Residue, then its C-alpha position, 0 to 999 in steps of 0.5 A: m869681440t862683441s861686434f864680430d858677426p859670424a854670418r860674415f864668414l858662415p852665411d845662412d845659405l852656406l850653412a843651409r848646404i852644409r846642413e842638408r849634406a850632413a845627413v848624407h855624409d852620416r848615412d854613407n859614411t863618406f868625407p864631406h868634400d863638398d863642405l871643405d871646398d865651400l869652406r876653403a872658398a870662404g877662406y875659412l881654413g885661414i880664419l886664424v892665419p894673419s891677413a899678411q899670410g893670406g887669412a882673416g887674422l881672427s882671434l881664438a874667441e872669434a873662431s870659437l863662435l864660428q865653430q859653435r856655429l858650423a857645428g850646429a849645422a854639421p858636427a862632423t864637418a866642424l869636428a874635422v875642420n877643427m883639427h886643421l884650426v888647432w894647428t893654425g890656432v897653436a901657431k897663432v898662440l906662438r906668434d902672439r908670444g913672439i915665437d914664429d916656429l910654425a910660421f910655415v903652418e900659416q903660410r900653407a894654411g893661407a894658401g888653402e893646404v890642410f893640416a891634420f892632428g896625428i897625436s892620439e895612440a891607442g891605449n896611451d893616456l899620456v897623450l902629449f907627454g908620452s908616445d909609442t911612436v918611434a922617432e929615430p934620428d936621421g943624422a942631419g936633424g930630421y926624424t923618421f916615425t914609426g907607429t900607429k896614430i888613431f882618430t886622425s880626422l880628415s884623413p882623406v884630404w889632409t896635406h900635412l900631419g902634426v905628430h909626435g914620437l919618442d927618440t930613445t936613442s940620441a945622447d940626450a934621450p929619452q925626448m918627445v919629438f914634435a914634427f910635421l909630415d907630408r902626405g906619401e907612401a910612408i903614410v897609410a891611412r886604413d879604411d876603418w872609419d865605421t862608427l856610431g856617430m861623426r862619420g863624416t870626419q873619416s878619422r881613420t887609423t894612420e900607419l906611420r911607417g918610417a915616415h920622414a920629417p926634415a930637420e926644418r919640420v922638426i919643431r920641438r924635442l922635449a923631455p917626456g911628461p908635463q911641460p911649460d914649453p909654449l907649444i904644449f900650452g898652445i896645443f893644449s889650449v887650442f885643442e880644448i877650447l875649439l873642441a868644447s866650441v863644436y859640442t856647445g854648437i851641438a847643444r845649441r842646435a839640439l835645443e833649437l830642435a827642441v824648441d821647434a818640436a814643442t811649438a809644433r806638436r799638439s797634445k791630443k789630451t789637451g788640444t794645445v801645443y806642447a810648449n804650453d805643457p809645464d813639464i815640457r817648459w820646465r825641460v826646455a828651460d832646464m836645457a837653456l840654463a845649462y847651455d847659457a852658461l858655456p858660451p860665456q865661459l868659452a868667450t872669457l877663456a879664449h880671450d884670455v888665451d888671446s891676450g896672454a892672461d896669466h892663470g898660472g897652475q890654473w890654466f890646465s884645469l880651466l882648459a880641461g874643465v871647460k872641454y869636460r863641462a861643454v861635452s856633459m852639457a851637450k850630452a845632457v841637452v841632446d838627451d832632453a831634446i830627444l824627449v821633447g821631440g817625441g818618438s819621431a826623434y828616434f828615427a834615423h832620419s831625424e836630426l835629432s838622432r844624429l845629434y844623439r849619436d854625434v855628441l857621444a864622440g865628446m867623451f872619447h876626446p882629451s881631456d876625458a872625465e878622469s883626466a879632467h878631474s885628475t888635473a882639477a884635483a892637482a891644481w887645487l890639492g897639489p900632487v898626491t903625497d905619501 
């Protein structure tokens, strides 16, 4: 793991092009098609796909490092690609445990096709464990899905959409149904993504109007509520680790920009660079101390997922915790970077200004602060009793 070189997959010249385009996509509220084309050409969509399927066969720990690096150049591009990588990562988690239910995901991703994550629903704080989307059996093992999904990143470009819905009519109902849908007329993406930050993800609202998944694309039927099923663990673990990686990458870039500002700006009062000011030095050091804690946590936790480590009932607390800490740390680091950068950071053309808006998206992703604390309390204290 220590010998892995992220520059092999994300060389400096590619990152420079992506960073230059990020400001344009943020300003114009457009999807980074050029970024995706460059990443696809570099084999990035298949980094977690086995080499036998045309991928790079990387570990989750290595993918985490790459996503940190990509997020430092363009947070919205990294977050959008994250949702594709989640599904290829879940396929890897299952395959590592001898389950090939998502082999078609690896095959299609290895061929350059794009997978998106259609789970979030407005007001549904059950997330994976419940759904307001109606899943209606077709009598042949398949399902049609009717409902509305929110925050569907990659909306303009995805090929396959992983969704869930609730079956209330089968003999063993209720059952949560997880399946993959192909793009078609029964799926409508609203052009409604006009946000404070992360504008390039184009995470539009998606309407499922009787969208059909044949039997071979239905991957699970599970009772609602928390489940020990490997699919649930795979989604939760890969989602939380890669999400935390993106925000850790944002923090790293903000720290770099703060260092650049401190070494370039000069005080009229003292005539020396701000890097010599004790208050600025303390602030930058505080940023570094906060940031330095996260990459080792991500590396260790991702390695534990890769190796099949057994954390028992602590797993979900560990995963929710690393995402919560990464987002909290990143927001604090960006806040301090803005102060070190001075008034110029307040202008829209400043990269720090964009990072300041982009980092706020982290609070909306599962697990949010309330969920993370609830999960940790349950892991250490057990369930609430009468």
